[in-house]
Structures are given as structure tokens and as C-alpha cells.
C-alpha positions as CSV (number, residue, x, y, z in Angstrom):
1,X,97.4,19.6,28.8
2,X,100.0,20.1,26.2
3,X,99.5,20.7,22.5
4,X,102.1,19.6,20.0
5,X,101.7,20.1,16.3
6,X,97.9,20.1,16.4
7,X,97.5,17.1,18.5
8,X,96.3,17.4,22.1
9,X,97.7,15.1,24.7
10,X,95.9,14.5,27.9
11,X,97.4,13.0,31.0
12,X,95.5,11.3,33.7
13,X,96.4,12.0,37.2
14,X,95.6,8.6,38.8
15,X,91.8,8.9,39.1
16,X,91.1,5.3,39.6
17,X,87.7,4.4,41.0
18,X,86.7,1.1,42.7
19,X,84.9,-1.3,40.6
20,X,81.2,-1.3,41.0
21,X,79.8,-4.6,42.2
22,X,77.4,-6.2,39.7
23,X,73.8,-5.6,40.5
24,X,72.3,-8.3,42.6
25,X,71.4,-11.3,40.5
26,X,68.6,-13.7,41.4
27,X,70.0,-16.7,43.1
28,X,69.9,-19.8,40.9
29,X,68.5,-22.7,42.7
30,X,70.1,-26.0,41.4
31,X,67.5,-28.6,40.7
32,X,68.6,-32.0,41.8
33,X,69.3,-34.4,38.9
34,X,66.6,-37.1,38.5
35,X,67.7,-40.1,40.2
36,X,68.8,-42.8,37.8
37,X,66.9,-46.0,38.3
38,X,68.9,-48.8,39.7
39,X,66.8,-51.6,38.2
40,X,64.4,-52.1,35.4
41,X,60.7,-52.1,36.2
42,X,59.1,-55.6,36.7
43,X,56.7,-54.8,33.9
44,X,59.4,-53.9,31.5
45,X,61.6,-56.9,32.5
46,X,58.6,-59.3,32.0
47,X,57.8,-57.7,28.6
48,X,61.4,-58.1,27.5
49,X,61.5,-61.8,28.4
50,X,58.2,-62.3,26.6
51,X,59.5,-60.6,23.5
52,X,62.6,-62.7,23.5
53,X,60.6,-65.9,23.9
54,X,58.1,-64.7,21.3
55,X,60.8,-64.0,18.7
56,X,62.5,-67.4,19.3
57,X,59.1,-69.2,18.7
58,X,58.3,-67.1,15.7
59,X,61.8,-67.8,14.3
60,X,61.2,-71.6,14.7
61,X,57.9,-71.3,12.8
62,X,59.8,-69.3,10.1
63,X,57.5,-66.4,10.4
64,X,59.8,-63.8,11.8
65,X,60.0,-60.3,10.4
66,X,63.3,-58.4,10.6
67,X,61.5,-55.4,12.2
68,X,60.6,-57.6,15.1
69,X,64.3,-58.5,15.7
70,X,65.2,-54.8,15.4
71,X,62.7,-53.8,18.0
72,X,63.9,-56.6,20.3
73,X,67.5,-55.3,20.0
74,X,66.3,-51.8,20.7
75,X,64.4,-53.1,23.8
76,X,67.7,-54.9,25.0
77,X,69.7,-51.6,24.6
78,X,67.1,-49.7,26.5
79,X,67.1,-52.4,29.2
80,X,70.9,-52.1,29.5
81,X,70.5,-48.4,30.1
82,X,67.7,-49.1,32.6
83,X,65.1,-47.1,30.6
84,X,61.9,-49.1,31.5
85,X,59.5,-47.0,29.2
86,X,61.5,-47.5,26.1
87,X,62.2,-51.2,26.9
88,X,58.4,-51.7,27.4
89,X,57.6,-49.9,24.2
90,X,60.0,-51.8,22.0
91,X,59.3,-55.2,23.6
92,X,55.5,-54.7,23.0
93,X,56.2,-53.8,19.4
94,X,58.4,-56.8,18.8
95,X,55.7,-59.1,20.2
96,X,53.0,-57.4,18.0
97,X,55.2,-57.8,14.9
98,X,55.8,-61.5,15.7
99,X,52.0,-62.0,16.0
100,X,51.5,-60.3,12.6
101,X,54.1,-62.6,11.1
102,X,52.4,-65.7,12.5
103,X,49.0,-64.5,11.1
104,X,50.6,-63.9,7.8
105,X,52.0,-67.4,7.8
106,X,48.5,-68.9,8.5
107,X,46.9,-67.0,5.5
108,X,46.5,-68.8,2.3
109,X,49.1,-68.0,-0.3
110,X,48.1,-65.6,-3.0
111,X,47.9,-67.2,-6.5
112,X,48.1,-64.9,-9.4
């Protein structure tokens, strides 16, 4: 150690220690990714076809609601990504909205 004008200077003489290995970490077990379905389920495929047909028939009768076409398009997008649950959900909703449109058409008009 040397002292020069009030500042102490320390010199190290090569005391290097080996790095300490990290504490044992628990092994992370990789979960296999869920397998992507290769096809749409039969039920979802049938519901999509039924929804497409129902929308066509409802359009011909001029009772189609725009929400039904939006759900049909959402069902088609879900079918392209092979998501059977979402396809089924949107297809059923499109069919239900078409049925409501047809019921509304059969109701007598409201006269004020």
C-alpha cells in the first residue's frame, strides 16, 4: 500500500477465484405443443355448410340481417384456421340470426 497526497492506493496481487457454479436449478420440463388439428371436425363442417345454405335462402327471401353475414364470415375464417369450436359457434349464431330474420319477415308490419 502506498499513500500519496491523502489517497490510499491498493494493489491486488492476482487473487482470482474460480467462478462459483450456479445453485442447482430445477429442471424445466418442456410441455409438448398441442397438436394442430389437420382437419375440421365433422360437426363444425356440417354446421358451416348449413349456415352457408341458410344465409343464401334468407338472402333470397330478403330477410337477411348483416349480423348473420358477419358471423358466417367469422365461421369461414375459423374454418380456415381449423378451429372447430369457433367455427361451430359462429355457424350456429349465423343460422339463429337467419331464423330470426325470417320470423321478423312473417310478422305483420307495425302501423303507427
